[in-house]
N, C-alpha and C positions, 0 to 999 in steps of 0.2 A: 414521600409526604402524599397522602390524597385527600382528595377536594373536591368536593362539588357545590356548585353555584347554578342556583336557576334562575331563569330569565322568563316570566310568565307575561304576555302580552294580555292586557283585561278584555280586549274586546275580542278575543280569540282564543278563551282561557279552554275551551272544550274541544281545543285540538290536541292530538298526541303530541306529548311531549318528547322531543330530539332529544338524544343523548350525546354529545359530542365531546371527545375526549383529546386529552393534548398531554404536554409534560411541563414541569416549572423550568422556563426557560426566560430569564431575565435578560433584556428589556421588553422580550415580545411577549410571554404571558407568565404571568407568575403569583402568588401568595402574599397575601399581606395584611396582615391582621385577620385570617381567614377570609379576604376578601379577594378573587381574582382583579389583578391590576394588567395592564400592558395595551402596547400598541395593538398586538393581535387582539385580547380580546376586546376591544376598542370595536375593531372591525367587523370583527364576527358579530359581535352584538347587535350593531348599526345594521347590519344585513338580515339578519333574521326578524328584525325589528317591524324592518320594511314588509317582510315576507307575512309580519302576525303570525311569526310559527314561533310557540315556547320552546326553548331549548334549557338544557344541563350541561354545563360545564365539567368536567371531571378530570382532574390533575392524577395521572398516573406514570410508571416509571416507562421510558419510550417502548421499549419493546413488547410490553406489556399490553398500550394503547395502539400500538400497530395489531397485534394477534387480536384484540376487540373488534377494529373495526375489521379486518379481513374474515373474521367470520361470523360477522354481522350482528354481534351484541352490543356495537355502537353504529350509529345513523354517520358520523363525519369526526374528522380529525385536523388539527392545524399545529403549528406552521411545520410541512413538511416538505422537502425536498423533491423533486421529480429523480425516478428510477425507472427503469425498462423492465425489472424486474417487481417493483411494489405495482408498475401498473395493470399487471396479469391480475392484481387481487385488490384494486381499487381506484375510483372513479376520480381524475382530477378535474379541480378545475381548469378553464379554459383561462379565466383571469388571473394575474398574478396577485396573490392574497397581500406578499410584502418583500421587495427586494432587499437581500441581504447580502454578505459577504464573509468570504471565511480565510482569515489570517494564519500565520504561524507564528509562535510566542516564543522566546526564548530569553531567558536570563539575563540581563544587562550586562553582567560583567562576564558573558562568556567568550570563551576565545573562536565561537563557531561563526564562521562567516556566510553568510547564505546568500546567493547573487541572482535567485527567483528561478532557477532550473529545479523541477519536482525530482528529479535524476540524483540530485545531491542530497536529496532525504532518504536515499537507499544506504549510506553510512551509519544512519543515525536512530536513537532509541525512539521512539515517537509515540506519544499518549493520545488516543482518542477515547471516545464514548462508544461503548460498544452500542451496534443497532442503529447508531447514527450515519446517513450520509452527510458526505462532506460535499458534494457536489460533483459533478462528470468528471474533470479531473483529477481530482484526490480516488475518486472512488477508484477510476479507473487504472490509476498507479498502485492502488493497493492490490486489484483483481490481479495486474499484471506482474505482481511480486516486486516490483519496483522499489514500493515502500511493502518493508515484510519484519522490520523490528519492531513490532506493534505492541505496544501495550494498553490491555483495554480496561477501560473503568467501569463506574456504573455515574459517576456524573463529570459534567467539567470541572466543579470544585477538585474534585477527587485528582484527575488528572496535572491541575497545576500545582495539590499539594506534592505531588510525585517530581515534577520539574524542579521545585524547592530542594527536593530531598535528593535531587541529581538522580532520582532513578530512572528518568527520561531526559533527552536532550533538547527534543522541543514538545510543543502541545500544539497541535493544531485543533481551531476552534471559530465558531462564528465569532466574527471581530467584535461587535456589540455585547454579544453574549459573553465573550471573554473580557473583554473593558468592566462590564459590571462583575463581576468574581474580584479580578484585581482590586476591584472597589472594596469591596465585602470584607476579600483576606487583608486589606491595607497592605499589598506590597505593589501598588503603582509604580513606586520607584525602583523595584527589584526585577519586574518582569515586563517587559513589552512585545508587540506585536512586532514582525520585520517587515521594514516599509515596502518590501521590491512583492510581498508576498499580499495580496489582498485581490479574493480571486471573486468576480461578484457571481451569486445564485439567485433566483427566483425561488420563492416559496410558496406554496400552494395552501388551499383548503383540497381536503379529498372525503370521497362520499363511500360507503358501502358498496358492491359493485352486485347491486339487484335490482330493480324494477323501478322500487321508490328511492334510491341512490341516483341514477338517471334523471330522475321528475327534479328531485331537491337540485340537481346541479343545474340543470337550465335555470333555474328559477334564481339560485346563487348566483351564477354568472351575471344574470342581467341586472339584478340588484346592485351585485359589486361595480357593474361597468356603470350602472346610474350614477355610483354614489362618487365613482371618478371622475364624471363629465358634470358633475353640479357643483365640485368643489369641497362634498364633505368629506374625501378620501385625503385630498392633500392636507386640512387642517385638521385632521386626526394624525396623521403623519407630522407634520410641522407640529405641534402642539408635543409631542411625544419627545420630539428631541430637545424639548426643555428639560424634563425629570421623568428620571427613568429609576424604579425600584427604589422607593424611600428617600434617595439623594440624588437632588438635581444636578446635573450636570453638563457641559454642551458635547455632543458628538466630536469622539477626536479627543478629548481631554483625555 
């Protein structure tokens, strides 16, 4: 699904509008009634509001969003995990945009017993979304071949549907994003995150690797740091924990 959201700051309307790309990734950023919502959208919007900088936010498939930034056709992207490979083609913010966590999901009635050792995933069919990083530990296990029975999909929803159809044994997913998908599919009692797998991963905002991107990165980091210092950042995070993607529920439910 594609969508474009424009934020125009009236007192700075003559400034060139920045094109920011992202993926639909509840509860962090998503479209509801064609309106971008989510904690990631709120934080990014507030940062650029403080910079008096108009932006557009466009939702794209993740692989395309990354390519748009790498080619310079987009000015920024969020929320994105760090990787050495990506660092060669984009500029990451110094400030963490949102701390996330990755979990391993299984069917509740499965005979699979996971003890928290990533090497045990070598014996399993693993559902993943293509072009998505799952943090250093998971990415390293994939690169080294420890996780080698990979079934790639275009979305987390597709991955969970494969799990329901017994075409994969486990799904690796951002925990809150995965919980939101379970809620939307109505399978919270059928599929669950494994308690021993909760890998904390910082996610960032990244800019095009050019002169404009370097200048924007400095301004962005200062504004985000100020938000964290004055309490605005925590207020946005705390408010988001009460309501995500249409239906309100508490984190961990």
